[in-house]
C-alpha positions, 0 to 999 in steps of 0.5 A: 500500500502507498502508506507503507512506502519508505519515508524521508526523515532528515533527522535520522539520515546520513548527510551527503553532498548533492550535485547542487552543493546542498546536503541530501539525506542518504536513503539507504537506512531503512525507516519505519513509516509514521502511523497514519490516522484514519477517519471512520471511512478509512480516509487518511488526513493530517492530525494537525494541519500544516500551514503556509507561513511565507511566500515571495517572488525574487522578481516582480516585473511582468514577464521577468525570467530567471525568477523563483517563487518561494513558498514555506509551510510549517510541517509540525510533528503533531501532523503525524502523517507523512507528506506525500505531495503538494499541489499548487494551483493558480486560483486567481490571476490571468495568463493563459501561457503561464507554466513552470520549468519542472526540472528546476523546481526544488524542495528543502527541509529547513533544519537548525543546521540549514536547508537540506534538499528533499528528493522529489518524484516526477513532477507534473503540471496541467497547463490548462488548469495551471495545476502543479503537482510536486511529489516527494520520493520518499514521503517526508516525515513531519517535524520541520518546516519545508520550503518549495522553490518554484521556477516558472518559465517567466512571471505572468505577462499581465500586472496584478495580484496572483493567488497560488493555492497550496494543498498538502496530501498525506500518504494513503490510498484515500486521503483528505488534503489540507489547504495550506493557504494562498501565496499572494504574489504581485507583479508590476508593469515597469512603468508602475503608474500602469498598475494599480 
């Protein structure tokens, strides 16, 4: 079953250096999955909801390239269930051509000793609905904040406020996602008098 997959826990792994220069956790050490809490109908959900705590874009002009959107969310130990994937949706804002560079997206655990890279599975995006799915491989145990580094092809072409909704999914066959919150990012014309 999906919830029996090996879990990623930065606290008990052995660190090694990744190709990006950031530490990775050696997954050769077997780990026990966290006990999943299930509702009466068998649905798995987080026992304590994670929440989005910070978000920003490194560049805010419309159409800018080489930009990163950072989204950080609290993932407390009280959540108990491991994190399987996060889904990001563009819920407000208009740009029919907006899309991500999947091969450039990263995730990190924010540990007391600094950021530790989290291994990701195969990312997918739906360019029609503007939905991005970020799977963790293996799933991540709770107990530390997580930062997502999203890298779009470019900022949206139109100025305005864009709301990126984030949802976290626990491990399980039937799951109840948790809405983490909205990343509210504003983008501007180079002539600021044009917006707002």
